[in-house]
VOGU-3710 file (C-alpha; in Angstrom, 3 decimals, decimal comma):
1> lmatrlgdri> 87,881/106,390/65,975  87,214/105,104/69,500  84,838/107,951/70,303  82,975/107,557/67,013  82,573/103,790/67,344  81,854/103,553/71,078  80,673/106,999/72,142  76,984/106,057/72,023  77,584/103,586/74,863  80,639/104,696/76,800
11> kmwvtqnepq> 80,169/107,894/78,769  83,395/108,010/80,802  86,750/108,201/79,025  90,398/108,246/80,098  93,131/109,571/77,842  96,048/107,825/79,548  96,623/105,395/82,402  99,691/105,789/84,612  102,034/107,844/82,419  104,616/107,656/85,235
21> vycglghldg> 104,828/103,915/84,632  105,079/103,676/80,860  107,353/106,722/80,616  109,531/105,966/83,650  109,758/102,180/83,442  109,640/102,096/79,645  112,019/104,936/78,765  114,160/105,654/81,848  114,587/102,414/83,818  114,155/100,132/80,812
31> thapglklkf> 112,223/97,446/82,709  109,020/97,792/80,643  108,543/98,015/76,886  110,134/99,504/74,857  113,006/98,866/77,278  114,857/102,165/76,834  117,326/103,681/79,291  117,397/107,254/78,081  119,354/110,113/79,581  117,283/112,007/82,131
41> geylqvahns> 116,717/115,010/79,867  115,545/112,718/77,062  113,171/111,007/79,471  111,783/114,433/80,455  111,081/115,037/76,759  109,187/111,732/76,643  107,123/112,798/79,672  106,506/116,213/78,102  105,286/114,667/74,869  103,098/112,231/76,788
51> mrahgkavaa> 101,245/115,140/78,405  100,948/116,852/75,025  99,406/113,627/73,705  96,960/113,679/76,618  95,854/117,186/75,684  95,419/116,239/72,038  93,404/113,185/73,090  91,086/115,359/75,189  90,513/117,630/72,213  89,878/114,679/69,879
61> lraslkgpaq> 87,395/113,112/72,286  85,540/116,393/72,814  85,269/116,861/69,055  83,978/113,344/68,386  81,793/112,370/71,346  78,086/112,982/70,918  75,978/113,844/73,939  77,140/114,055/77,569  80,422/112,359/78,351  83,228/112,804/80,865
71> vgyvlavqat> 86,929/112,800/80,036  89,634/112,232/82,643  93,289/111,399/83,244  94,626/108,599/85,462  97,757/108,721/87,632  99,841/106,077/89,378  99,519/107,956/92,644  102,416/108,076/95,056  100,152/108,374/98,083  101,360/109,548/101,474
81> rpatdktddv> 99,894/109,521/104,979  100,855/111,287/108,210  102,615/109,186/110,829  100,271/110,669/113,461  97,291/113,022/113,433  99,498/115,940/114,504  99,256/118,990/112,273  103,015/118,948/111,612  102,856/115,358/110,409  99,878/116,108/108,147
91> eaarhgflrv> 101,887/118,948/106,616  104,864/116,636/106,167  102,648/114,095/104,379  101,232/116,834/102,145  104,775/117,892/101,279  105,613/114,277/100,470  102,585/113,985/98,203  103,360/117,127/96,203  107,153/117,195/96,155  109,233/116,805/92,986
101> earnswnnsw> 112,878/116,220/93,803  114,087/112,701/92,942  115,359/112,002/89,453  112,747/109,397/88,656  109,120/109,284/87,549  107,602/108,622/90,986  105,850/111,825/91,923  102,413/113,344/91,445  102,796/117,046/90,662  105,116/116,775/87,647
111> wtdpvvfgty> 102,437/114,772/85,840  99,404/116,758/86,980  100,264/120,459/87,317  100,878/120,875/83,546  97,625/119,084/82,710  95,522/121,084/85,207  97,381/124,400/85,577  99,439/124,596/82,380  102,685/124,973/84,361  105,416/122,693/85,645
121> pedglraygg> 105,893/122,696/89,452  108,588/125,097/90,577  110,436/122,626/92,802  110,707/120,206/89,878  112,085/122,904/87,606  114,727/123,690/90,234  115,567/120,023/90,759  115,840/119,139/87,078  117,496/122,378/85,992  119,614/121,993/82,873
131> dmpkfpakdl> 117,981/118,670/81,961  114,703/120,402/81,122  113,882/120,186/77,415  113,361/123,356/75,440  109,791/123,772/74,195  107,451/126,487/72,909  104,849/127,965/75,257  102,055/126,487/73,136  103,042/123,008/74,388  101,714/123,877/77,848
141> eemkqpidfl> 98,532/125,207/76,272  98,136/121,860/74,495  98,501/119,988/77,780  96,008/122,121/79,689  92,689/120,945/78,315  89,591/120,992/80,547  89,055/117,559/82,094  86,134/116,334/84,161  87,911/114,162/86,714  91,183/112,737/87,951
151> glniytgaaw> 91,511/108,972/88,276  93,768/107,892/91,120  95,360/104,442/91,174  96,175/103,988/94,859  97,571/100,849/96,450  99,815/101,988/99,291  101,115/105,128/100,964  104,350/106,037/102,748  104,215/107,475/106,279  105,661/110,961/106,777
161> rkneasknem> 106,429/113,034/109,861  108,097/116,262/110,907  111,226/115,155/112,775  113,034/116,738/115,710  115,011/118,959/113,325  111,720/120,228/111,815  112,486/118,428/108,553  109,907/116,490/106,570  110,859/112,835/106,791  109,549/109,681/105,114
171> lpvppgyprs> 109,582/106,742/107,486  110,813/103,286/106,471  108,389/100,369/106,460  108,950/98,437/109,708  110,131/94,812/109,484  107,218/92,395/109,435  104,704/95,021/108,287  101,729/93,491/106,387  102,334/93,332/102,633  100,595/91,941/99,592
181> avdwqpitpa> 102,179/89,196/97,499  104,073/91,872/95,547  106,771/93,221/97,828  106,279/96,896/96,915  102,791/97,054/98,443  102,565/97,428/102,223  98,926/97,369/103,348  98,226/101,001/104,324  94,458/101,703/104,337  94,935/105,380/105,276
191> alywgprfaw> 96,395/105,969/101,793  92,836/105,856/100,470  91,874/108,781/102,711  94,930/110,999/102,490  95,741/110,438/98,805  92,378/111,702/97,491  92,344/114,463/100,105  95,730/115,877/99,100  94,839/115,518/95,393  91,571/117,406/95,888
201> erwklpihit> 93,249/120,196/97,844  95,788/120,708/95,061  93,817/120,194/91,853  90,143/120,701/92,841  88,787/118,126/90,404  86,268/115,328/91,007  88,116/112,158/91,902  87,591/108,499/91,050  89,618/105,653/92,514  90,407/103,867/89,261
211> englatrdqv> 92,608/101,117/90,686  92,974/99,556/94,125  93,475/96,024/95,397  96,204/93,545/96,156  97,909/90,422/94,959  97,546/87,302/97,116  98,640/83,700/96,786  95,149/82,316/96,301  94,435/78,677/97,034  91,528/76,259/96,851
221> fldgkvhdpq> 90,558/75,092/100,348  89,406/71,607/101,345  85,772/72,568/100,719  86,618/73,390/97,090  86,291/77,164/97,566  88,693/80,105/97,462  87,770/82,016/100,625  90,118/84,929/99,868  90,357/86,252/103,458  93,286/88,603/102,848
231> ridmthryla> 91,605/90,419/99,947  88,307/90,695/101,831  90,069/92,112/104,891  92,183/94,532/102,830  89,182/95,786/100,833  87,176/96,297/104,037  89,962/98,312/105,621  90,543/100,525/102,570  86,835/101,186/101,986  86,488/102,204/105,631
241> e> 88,817/105,116/104,877
//
């Protein structure tokens, strides 16, 4: 319906925005609608069906759009950045970007490998083990539909390094580090360089930054204007990357 009604004007389409958020927060943590706190295996089934829905949406758009149009898929990217420019730290940050190990929705590969490659990442399969839902092979074929671009929603990125024990390590955010008005967003401009770079190296698709920005406590100054210095400075720094 959307493609038929709007396809003569809209030439770039997205099937889903941030499946990690609406699946993880909506069906695992219960903090977003519909407020469910499912068992982990049930949540994995939700995520699986979400990617199947993406594939079906790609097929429906391709069948209904007339003329040239691009179809993509948008992720809530868990960006990473190396603590230094040392090769070992870059490799640690790449590991952090691609890893699937925690029992939550906050990773990149679990949500992208099936859509691009038609396979789940091996480290995720090992980590989730017996919680994995049973499904027919055709499900992965449904997920893997040709897309034209990946949309990356990037706000911040954790610093990673290779420590003295040669282990990949995510560093804590230092006290007093610059943050936006939402506490989860440290201001880390390098995320807008390393996030797209690691995504390109893995999935080899054209990339659009589909969300970026920050929350501030805006105010009207004595001259009647909102000068917005924090947002201007943040945008400048991120675009420079």
